[in-house]
C-alpha positions as CSV (number, residue, x, y, z in Angstrom):
1,M,-21.8,-18.3,-3.9
2,A,-23.1,-15.1,-5.4
3,A,-24.7,-12.4,-3.1
4,T,-28.5,-12.1,-3.1
5,R,-30.9,-9.2,-2.4
6,D,-31.5,-10.7,1.1
7,D,-27.7,-10.7,1.6
8,A,-27.6,-6.9,1.0
9,A,-30.5,-6.3,3.4
10,H,-29.0,-8.3,6.2
11,M,-25.5,-6.8,5.6
12,R,-27.1,-3.3,5.8
13,A,-28.5,-4.2,9.2
14,A,-25.1,-5.4,10.3
15,L,-23.5,-2.1,9.1
16,G,-26.1,-0.2,11.0
17,L,-25.0,-2.0,14.2
18,A,-21.3,-1.3,13.4
19,E,-22.0,2.4,12.9
20,R,-23.4,2.6,16.4
21,G,-20.1,1.5,17.9
22,L,-17.9,4.1,16.1
23,G,-15.8,5.9,18.7
24,L,-16.3,3.2,21.4
25,T,-14.3,0.1,20.4
26,W,-10.7,1.3,19.9
27,P,-8.2,-0.2,19.5
28,N,-10.5,-2.7,17.8
29,P,-12.7,-1.9,14.8
30,S,-16.5,-1.6,15.3
31,V,-18.1,-4.6,13.7
32,G,-21.7,-5.6,13.3
33,C,-23.0,-9.2,13.0
34,V,-26.4,-10.7,12.2
35,V,-27.3,-14.4,12.4
36,V,-30.1,-15.5,10.2
37,Q,-31.9,-18.9,10.3
38,D,-34.6,-19.7,7.8
39,G,-35.0,-16.0,7.0
40,R,-35.4,-15.0,10.6
41,V,-32.8,-13.0,12.6
42,V,-31.9,-15.1,15.6
43,G,-28.8,-13.2,16.8
44,R,-27.4,-9.7,16.4
45,A,-24.6,-7.8,18.0
46,L,-21.9,-5.2,17.6
47,T,-18.4,-5.0,19.1
48,A,-18.7,-4.1,22.8
49,P,-17.1,-0.8,24.1
50,G,-13.4,-1.3,24.5
51,G,-13.4,-3.9,21.8
52,R,-14.5,-7.0,23.7
53,P,-16.5,-9.2,23.3
54,H,-16.3,-9.2,19.5
55,A,-19.6,-8.9,17.5
56,E,-19.6,-12.5,16.2
57,T,-19.1,-14.0,19.7
58,A,-22.0,-12.0,21.1
59,A,-24.3,-12.6,18.2
60,L,-23.7,-16.4,18.3
61,A,-24.4,-16.4,22.1
62,M,-27.7,-14.7,21.4
63,A,-28.6,-17.2,18.7
64,G,-27.6,-20.3,20.8
65,A,-28.5,-23.6,19.1
66,A,-30.3,-21.7,16.3
67,A,-26.9,-20.8,14.9
68,R,-26.3,-24.3,13.6
69,G,-26.9,-24.2,9.9
70,A,-27.5,-20.5,9.9
71,S,-26.1,-17.7,7.7
72,V,-24.0,-15.1,9.4
73,Y,-23.6,-11.6,8.1
74,V,-20.5,-9.8,9.4
75,T,-19.2,-6.4,8.3
76,L,-15.5,-7.4,8.7
77,E,-13.7,-10.7,8.0
78,P,-13.8,-12.8,11.3
79,C,-10.4,-12.8,13.1
80,S,-8.3,-15.9,12.9
81,H,-5.6,-15.2,15.5
82,W,-5.5,-15.3,19.3
83,G,-5.5,-11.9,21.0
84,R,-7.4,-10.9,24.1
85,T,-10.2,-13.1,22.8
86,P,-10.2,-16.5,20.9
87,P,-10.5,-16.3,17.1
88,C,-14.0,-15.5,15.9
89,A,-13.5,-17.8,12.8
90,D,-13.1,-20.7,15.2
91,A,-16.2,-19.7,17.1
92,L,-18.2,-19.7,13.9
93,V,-16.9,-23.2,13.0
94,A,-17.7,-24.5,16.4
95,A,-21.3,-23.1,16.2
96,G,-21.8,-25.1,13.0
97,V,-22.9,-22.2,10.8
98,A,-23.5,-23.0,7.2
99,R,-22.5,-19.7,5.5
100,V,-20.7,-16.5,6.3
101,V,-21.3,-13.3,4.3
102,I,-18.5,-10.7,4.7
103,G,-18.5,-7.0,4.0
104,T,-14.7,-6.5,3.6
105,R,-11.5,-8.3,4.5
106,D,-9.5,-7.3,7.6
107,P,-6.5,-5.1,6.7
108,D,-4.6,-6.5,9.8
109,P,-1.8,-8.7,8.3
110,R,-2.5,-11.2,11.0
111,V,-5.9,-11.8,9.6
112,N,-6.1,-10.6,6.0
113,G,-7.6,-13.6,4.2
114,A,-6.7,-16.1,6.9
115,G,-10.2,-15.8,8.5
116,V,-11.8,-16.6,5.2
117,A,-9.4,-19.5,4.6
118,R,-10.2,-21.0,8.1
119,L,-14.0,-20.9,7.4
120,R,-13.7,-22.5,3.9
121,A,-11.3,-25.2,5.3
122,A,-14.1,-26.1,7.7
123,G,-16.6,-26.4,4.8
124,I,-18.4,-23.2,5.5
125,A,-19.6,-21.3,2.4
126,V,-18.2,-17.7,2.3
127,T,-19.4,-14.8,0.2
128,E,-17.2,-11.7,0.2
129,D,-17.5,-8.0,-0.6
130,V,-21.2,-7.5,0.1
131,L,-21.7,-3.7,0.4
132,A,-17.9,-3.5,0.5
133,A,-17.7,0.2,0.1
134,E,-20.0,0.8,3.0
135,A,-18.1,-1.7,5.1
136,A,-14.8,0.0,4.2
137,E,-16.2,3.4,5.3
138,V,-17.1,2.0,8.8
139,L,-13.7,0.4,9.0
140,A,-11.7,3.5,7.7
141,G,-10.3,4.5,11.1
142,F,-9.1,1.0,12.0
143,A,-7.6,0.6,8.5
144,S,-5.8,3.9,8.9
145,R,-4.2,2.8,12.2
146,V,-3.2,-0.6,10.8
147,Q,-2.0,0.6,7.4
148,R,-0.6,4.1,8.1
149,G,0.2,3.8,11.8
150,R,-2.1,6.8,12.8
151,P,-5.8,7.5,13.3
152,L,-8.1,8.8,10.6
153,V,-8.1,12.6,11.0
154,T,-11.2,14.6,10.5
155,L,-10.8,18.4,10.8
156,K,-13.9,20.0,12.1
157,L,-14.4,23.7,11.4
158,A,-17.2,26.1,12.2
159,S,-17.0,29.5,10.5
160,T,-18.7,32.3,8.7
161,L,-19.1,32.1,5.0
162,D,-15.8,33.9,4.6
163,G,-14.0,31.4,6.8
164,R,-13.7,33.3,10.1
165,I,-13.9,31.6,13.4
166,A,-13.8,34.5,15.8
167,T,-13.8,38.3,15.9
168,S,-10.5,40.3,16.3
169,A,-11.3,40.4,20.0
170,G,-11.6,36.6,20.1
171,E,-15.4,36.4,20.4
172,S,-16.6,33.1,18.9
173,R,-19.7,31.9,20.9
174,W,-21.7,31.3,19.0
175,I,-21.1,31.5,15.2
176,T,-23.3,28.6,14.4
177,G,-26.8,27.8,15.9
178,A,-28.0,25.2,18.3
179,P,-28.8,22.5,15.7
180,A,-25.3,22.7,14.2
181,R,-23.7,22.6,17.7
182,R,-25.7,19.4,18.6
183,M,-24.5,17.8,15.4
184,A,-20.9,18.8,16.3
185,H,-21.4,17.0,19.6
186,A,-22.6,13.9,17.7
187,L,-19.5,14.1,15.5
188,R,-17.4,14.2,18.6
189,G,-19.2,11.3,20.1
190,R,-18.5,9.1,17.0
191,H,-14.7,9.6,17.4
192,D,-12.2,8.0,19.8
193,A,-10.6,11.3,20.6
194,V,-10.8,15.0,20.1
195,L,-7.7,17.2,19.6
196,V,-7.4,21.0,20.1
197,G,-4.5,23.4,20.3
198,A,-3.4,25.2,23.4
199,G,-4.8,28.5,22.0
200,T,-8.3,27.0,21.9
201,V,-8.0,25.9,25.5
202,A,-6.8,29.4,26.5
203,A,-9.5,31.2,24.6
204,D,-12.5,29.0,25.4
205,D,-11.6,26.7,28.4
206,P,-13.6,23.9,26.9
207,D,-14.8,20.7,28.5
208,L,-14.2,18.7,25.2
209,T,-16.9,16.2,26.2
210,C,-19.9,14.8,24.2
211,R,-22.8,16.6,25.9
212,L,-25.6,14.6,24.3
213,P,-27.4,12.7,27.1
214,G,-27.1,8.9,26.5
215,F,-25.2,9.2,23.2
216,R,-22.2,7.2,24.4
217,P,-21.3,5.2,27.5
218,T,-17.6,6.1,27.7
219,P,-15.9,9.5,27.5
220,V,-14.0,10.8,24.4
221,V,-10.3,11.0,25.0
222,R,-9.3,14.7,25.1
223,I,-6.0,15.7,23.6
224,V,-4.3,19.1,23.7
225,A,-1.3,20.1,21.6
226,D,0.6,22.3,23.9
227,S,4.3,22.5,23.0
228,H,5.6,24.1,26.2
229,L,2.7,23.2,28.6
230,R,1.5,26.7,29.0
231,T,-2.1,25.6,29.7
232,P,-3.1,26.6,33.3
233,L,-3.5,23.7,35.7
234,T,-6.9,25.2,36.5
235,A,-8.1,24.7,32.9
236,R,-11.1,22.3,32.8
237,V,-9.3,19.7,30.7
238,V,-6.6,19.5,33.4
239,A,-8.8,19.9,36.5
240,T,-11.0,17.0,35.3
241,A,-8.2,14.7,34.0
242,Q,-8.8,12.2,36.8
243,E,-12.3,11.6,35.6
244,T,-12.0,12.0,31.8
245,P,-8.9,10.6,29.8
246,T,-6.8,13.6,28.9
247,W,-3.6,13.5,26.9
248,F,-1.2,16.4,26.1
249,L,1.1,16.4,23.1
250,M,4.2,18.4,24.1
251,R,7.8,19.0,23.0
252,E,10.3,16.7,24.6
253,D,12.2,19.7,26.0
254,A,9.1,21.1,27.9
255,D,9.8,22.2,31.4
256,P,10.2,19.1,33.7
257,E,8.4,20.8,36.6
258,R,5.4,21.5,34.4
259,R,5.5,17.9,33.2
260,R,5.4,16.6,36.7
261,A,2.5,18.9,37.7
262,F,0.4,17.8,34.7
263,A,1.2,14.1,35.3
264,A,0.2,14.6,39.0
265,A,-3.2,16.0,37.8
266,G,-3.8,12.8,35.9
267,V,-2.8,13.9,32.4
268,T,-1.0,11.4,30.1
269,M,2.1,13.1,28.7
270,I,3.2,12.5,25.1
271,A,6.6,13.9,24.2
272,T,7.4,14.8,20.6
273,P,10.5,16.3,18.9
274,P,10.6,20.1,18.6
275,A,8.9,21.4,15.4
276,P,8.7,24.9,13.9
277,M,5.0,25.3,14.7
278,G,5.0,23.6,18.1
279,V,4.8,19.9,18.5
280,D,5.8,17.4,15.8
281,L,2.4,16.3,14.7
282,V,3.6,13.4,12.5
283,H,5.3,11.9,15.5
284,G,2.4,12.8,17.8
285,L,-0.2,11.1,15.6
286,A,2.0,8.0,15.2
287,H,2.1,7.8,19.0
288,L,-1.8,8.1,19.0
289,G,-1.9,5.2,16.5
290,T,0.4,3.1,18.7
291,A,-1.8,3.8,21.7
292,G,-4.8,2.4,19.7
293,L,-6.7,5.4,18.6
294,T,-8.5,4.9,15.2
295,R,-10.6,8.0,14.7
296,L,-9.5,11.6,15.7
297,L,-11.6,14.7,15.5
298,V,-9.6,18.0,15.4
299,E,-11.6,21.0,16.6
300,G,-9.2,23.9,16.4
301,G,-7.8,26.3,16.2
302,G,-6.4,27.9,13.1
303,Q,-2.8,27.2,13.8
304,L,-3.4,23.6,14.5
305,A,-5.5,23.2,11.4
306,A,-2.7,24.8,9.3
307,A,0.0,22.6,10.8
308,L,-2.0,19.4,10.0
309,L,-2.8,20.5,6.5
310,R,0.9,21.4,5.9
311,D,2.0,18.0,7.2
312,G,-0.5,16.1,5.1
313,L,-2.4,14.7,8.1
314,V,-6.0,15.7,7.2
315,D,-8.1,13.0,5.7
316,R,-11.5,14.6,6.0
317,I,-13.0,17.9,6.7
318,A,-16.4,18.6,8.4
319,W,-17.1,22.3,7.8
320,F,-20.1,24.1,9.4
321,H,-20.8,27.3,7.6
322,A,-23.0,30.0,9.2
323,P,-24.9,32.4,6.9
324,A,-22.8,35.4,8.0
325,A,-19.7,37.3,7.0
326,M,-17.1,38.8,9.3
327,G,-14.4,40.2,7.0
328,G,-10.7,40.3,7.3
329,D,-10.6,41.5,10.8
330,G,-11.7,38.1,12.1
331,W,-9.5,35.1,12.9
332,P,-9.2,32.7,9.9
333,A,-10.3,29.0,10.2
334,V,-6.9,28.0,8.9
335,A,-3.8,30.1,9.5
336,A,-1.0,30.5,6.9
337,F,1.0,27.4,6.2
338,G,3.2,28.2,3.2
339,V,1.1,27.7,0.1
340,D,2.8,29.7,-2.6
341,G,1.1,28.2,-5.7
342,L,-2.3,26.8,-6.6
343,D,-0.7,23.4,-7.3
344,R,0.4,23.3,-3.6
345,M,-3.1,23.6,-2.2
346,P,-4.5,20.5,-0.5
347,R,-7.7,19.6,-2.4
348,F,-10.8,17.8,-1.3
349,V,-13.9,16.4,-2.8
350,R,-17.3,17.1,-1.3
351,R,-19.2,14.1,-0.1
352,S,-22.4,15.8,1.1
353,T,-23.9,19.0,2.3
354,T,-26.7,18.9,5.0
355,P,-28.6,21.8,6.6
356,F,-28.7,22.1,10.4
357,G,-31.0,24.9,11.2
358,A,-29.7,28.0,9.4
359,D,-26.2,26.5,9.0
360,L,-24.8,24.0,6.5
361,L,-22.5,21.1,7.2
362,S,-20.3,20.0,4.3
363,L,-18.2,16.8,4.5
364,F,-15.1,16.5,2.3
365,D,-12.5,13.7,1.6
366,V,-9.0,14.5,0.6
367,L,-8.2,13.8,-3.0
368,P,-5.5,11.1,-3.4
369,E,-3.4,13.3,-5.7
370,S,-3.6,16.2,-3.2
371,P,-0.3,17.4,-1.6
372,T,-1.7,16.2,1.7
């Protein structure tokens, strides 16, 4: 059955629900679902924090008996396998829905196409790929974890026009204005975790929390790349590790006594093989994917940004530019990482540019043919 204008409108509503769950549902994807009976919405839901219950189950519960004969709009193919919850495809069949409209198929090999097949075998009409590009965008983090074994990585930078993030004395607060900083917190709140280097912790002693009241009900996972665990135990991220999930990426040969001290403070320790620039980030991000993280925001500093770019681990860049110049005395947003020719530069395509107060936020996607 071909898609209609109403299909696009209802799918757009489902996508709006799914976007609200970004950063909250890992290891599951954030899915939106809308149940429509005779042109009237009788049920709507998104995946709950932590990934359960699934959106379809919650939307059908809201619809109740009105789900029989209804059309269901779901941003992702309904699951067809047993996990921590029963299959959503079976729930749709049991509810007696007449039609299911899907944004995009599930990249999980346990599901991919099987959910659609289960629905059609039960006599339910299925329409696929409605607003597929928009649905894939919401799904991008989950797809990265399933297909590449690591979370989708967004590198967030806040700099002057000439790419400086701090003065030669280390002063960095504040290069950007309050509106841009609020947007940066919103970005943080839409990711599963935030990653910084040990240098950023030493310089700024950050909380690494989303400080927008009511923006999200669960804390962002805080991750620090600290090869030899030099971060003081009095640092905020360590001192509050019992209340807010805090993980450290370290070298496997880090001092055992330091490891025990961090673990006693409530920090989750992730050991990686030694690497020239500290921790092995390829190994570390694979571990994050295994742990279930789907969307990772990297906030600094320059050495960490360089290491990620060098290893081809940056998928997107969110760059805040302040209308100021600092010159070569300042610290660069990205440290040297061995580019010796123009053909070796990672290249990106700009998706959008948006003003926030006096500052500009530009969003970039990595080009597929880029060295990254």
